[in-house]
N, C-alpha and C positions, 0 to 999 in steps of 0.2 A: 524517438526515431527510429527509424526503419533501419534492417540490419545493415545493407552495403555501405549509407552513409555513417551508420554509428560505427562500424567497424573501421572503415577509411580512416575517421578521426582519430578512434584510438590507435592505430599503426603509426599513425603521424605523430600522433602525440609521444607514443612510447620512443621512436626513432629521435626525436629530439631531445627526450628528457635524459638527465643525467643521477636520476634518482626519482623515489617517490613522489608522487604528483602534489605531495601536501608536505614537501618540503619548505616551501617559502612561507608556510602559513605556522600557525600555532601547531606544535608538534601533539598529533592524537597519541593516547594509548593504544597497545594493540592487543587483538585479541586474535581465535581461532575458531573456525567453523566446527561443528562436530556431525552435522548432517549435511547432503547436498542430495539434491531431487537428481533420479536417475530416469531417463526416456529411452526407451529403445524401439518404441513406435513411429518415431519421426527421426529422420536424420539429422535435422537441424531444427532446433527451437527456438523461435524469435522471442524469448520471454520478456517481461514487464512488471507483472504486480501479483504480488501473492495476498492470501487472505487465511487465517485460521478460523478452526472451529475445532471444540472439545465438549462431550457430555459432561455436563456439572456432575452428575450423578456417577459417572465413570468415567474421569478424565483421561483413562488410558484408549478410549474410544476418539479417536483424533483422526482429522484431515485437514489438508490443507490445497487450497484452489491457487492455481497460477494461469494466467493468461500468456496465450502465445498471439503476438501480433500479425502473425501471419495465419495462422490455422483454427483457433479457436479455446478452449480452456480444459483446462487439465485437473483432475482430481488427484491427489498422492496422499499414499499412507505416511504415515511420521518416520518412515525409514526412507522416504525418498522416493520408493517405486509409485508406478502409477496405478490408480484405483479404477477411474474412468476417464474418458476424453470424449468433447462435444464439440464436432466440426463446425462451430459457428461461423468460421470465417476470423477475419482480422479483429483482435478484441485489444483493448489496451490497460485500462485498469478494472480491479474486481473488488468488491468489497461485500460484508454480509452483516445480519443483524438475528438473534435469535426470537424465537416468540411471535412471530408471525402466523398469523390464522388464516387458513382457507379450508371453508366448510366444517368448520368447528375445529379444526387440526390443527395443532401446534407445528409448524416448519420454522427452517433456517431459510431468510429470504436471501438470495445471492443474486447480486447484478452486476452487471459488465458493460464498459462504453463500447460502443462500434460505431467509431468514426467515419469508416468508410461506408457504411451502410446506413450512417443518418439516425441512429437510435440506439435503447439500451435494450441489451438481453436480459430477461430476468429467467432465474433456477430455482427449485425449490429441495432442499437436502432434507432429509427424513430421519429424525434423530433417532427416531428406533430401529431404521436399521442403516443408517449412515450411506442410504444411496441417494444419489441427486437426480433429480428429472428437469428438463427444459420447461417453463412455465409459459413464458410468451415473450415477443418483440414488443417494445413500444417506440415507435416512429418520434423521432424529435423534429418532423419536417425539414426546411432549409437548416437547421441549428446543427453544427457539429460537433458531438459531446466528446472531449479529449480526457482530461481528467476526470474523476469519479468515485464517489465515496457514497455510503450508507448510513442515516442515522436514526435514531428511538428515542426522540424526545416526548417526554410526557404522554407516552404510549401512542404518538404519531410516528409511523416510519416515513421515512424521507428517502428520496433517489438526488443525489447532486451531482451535477455535471456541469464542467467548465469548457469552453471553447479558447481555442488560439488567438481569437479577437480581445480575449479578456474579460467576456461576458459571462455569468456564474447562472445557472438556472436551478431551483428548488424544487421538485416537486414532491405533492404527499404520494402516498402509494396503499391500495388496500385492494381486498378481494372483493368481487362482487358476488351474488347469489350464485351466480352460474360456475364460481372459482377462476373468474378471469381477472386478470389485472386492472385497476382503475387509477387512474393517475390526474392530479390537479397540478396546474403551475401556480405555485404559492408565492415565490418571492425571486426578486431578479436581482443580482449584485454586478459590479462592475470592479475589474483593476485596470491597470494603464496598458498592460504588454499580456504576452502570453502566459499563462499559470498551466498548472498540472495536478500535483498531488493534492490530496484534500483529506481531512479526517474530521468527524463529529466527537465532541465529547459528550455523550448522551446525558450524564450527570446534571450537565449544567448548560447543555443546548449551545456551546460555543462551537463554531465550525471554523476550522484554520485551513487558510489556503497557502500554497506556496506558488508566489510570482516568480518565475524562473530567474530573472536577472535582477530581481529588486529585492526580495525576500518574503519573509511570513506575515501574512494580516490573519485579522480574526472577526468574525462577526457573532450576534447570536441570534437563534432560531425563533426564538420566540416571538409570537406576532406583536407588532408595532416597534419593536428595536430598531435601532438605527440601521440603514443601509450604507453608513461610512464606515467603511471595515477600520479598526486599531492595528498599527503597525507591531510586531511582537520581535523582529529579528531582523536585519537588513544584509545582504549580501556586502560582505567587507574585505574578501580576498584574505583573511586572516582565520577566521572561524569557518564562515560559509563562501564557497566559492561557487558562482554560478555555473550549472543551473541546479536550482533547491528543486528537488524531485520529489521523492515520497515522503510521505508524512504520517506520522503513527502514535499511539497513545499507551505507554508502559503505568500499571498501577500496581504499588510494589507497598502492601501494608500500608501506611498513613499516608504514602506519598504518590505523586502522580507526575510522569515525565512526557514531555512533546520530544520526539525523538525527529530528524530529519534530515534527510540525503542530501551531504553537499557533494552533486556527481562531479563538478568540476576539477574535486582532488580527492577523490575518493574516501571521502571521512564522513561521520556522522556526529550532527550536534545533537546534545542532551540539555534540555531545559526542565527543572523542576518546576511545576504550575503550582503557584500559591496563590491561591484565590485570583485578584485581576493580576499578581505579578508572574513574570517567568524569567528565573533566575538560571544563568547558564552555567552548566557544573562541569563542563566539559566535553570532549568529543574523541572518538575512538576509530581506528581503521581495523579492519580485517584481511591478515596476513595469511601466507600459506602455512599448511599444517604438514603433518608428517604423510596424511593422506588426502586430503583435500584443500584445495588451492585458494587464494584469497580471493576478494571481491574487487571489484572495479567498475566504474561507472554506472551507480544503481541507479535505475528507474525507481522502482515502486519496492515499497517494504511494508512490514506488518507484525504486529507484536501480539502475542497472547498473554494476557497477565493471571499468573496463577498456573497450577499444574496443568500440564498438557503433554500425551504421551510420555516420553521417557524425561520432559524435562519438568522437574517439581516445583520450580519458582518461577515458571515462564520461558517464552521463548521469542525471538525476533527473527522473521525470513528477510533475505535481501537479493533481490535482482541482480546477477552476475552477468555483465557483457562477455566476458571469454574465459569460458569453463577450460581450462588446461586440461591435458594437452593439445585439444582442438581449438584453435581461436575462433573458430567461427561457430562452435558452440555453444550457447547461454542455457543458463540452469538459474537454480534459485538455492541460496546456500542458508542452513538453520545456525543460530549462536545462543548459546545457553544462557539467560538472562544472567546468571550468576557471575559468570566469566566476565561480561562487562561492568554488572556492579561490583566486583572487586576489583576490575583494572580502574575504574572511576573513582574508588573508596567512598562510594556512597552508602550511608546508613541503612 
């Protein structure tokens, strides 16, 4: 949603509510954020979706990308300060994958959906310098990309975008000899109503997608696999309250978790992925701490599995639609995975 509509709905909900928006559903466990993004170059940030990257050889060298649905793409340091900004215009979702080769050199491929411009922006993060540069704009014709994610399955990199119509398109992407992006439409999927958040499990090739008012679906990216999705979880007003928004995957030792934003009641559902099964293990909400406020109406979220920056066991970033004390400002909050794991009594 754009800022004016989202803020109006949030204020209306706040005026009518007598308690937390999750009060009528299954009670969540409560956690607090330990870092928030701070933007001093823009009076109002219309945030939406984050994405982390850390150097595997030195995990203190890390950054977090964050889209601005009005202005472009921010690159944040792990203390929340701004490292770089790209005035690409309205961007919705962002995602990335390491090990993408351009001219024989490894980069981190970063992509973002630009629904107003009918295309996908791509950027390259240089792991050696932690500096990001614009790479290329990929037009999608008359297709309006809304939700977006990136995958790397069996060495093939994918850009995946969904439209408000319910159509999901999957492109392969590579760099040509001139170092420019080349894409090819590989698959098309369909759901019955508006989707947004998606995430790829690179190890299995599974693509998870949130259909906002319905629930979470799964396909597989392997050639020849079924175009019919499998239902993973449904909107039930107890655990998931529409809209289903951001999706991410956290790997913790032998365990792997799918985490979904239940935007309608400010909570986050956690499912343990066990082969073909997805076992619900609980949900959580992010509340006010001593210096950092809680999180409401999350669009995008992203998990980093393992050490990154000051987080030795991983971290999750969440879009927050109202950064107190300024209700017109939006930003991203980071929550230590250990706090979530402890609150949910996960092994």
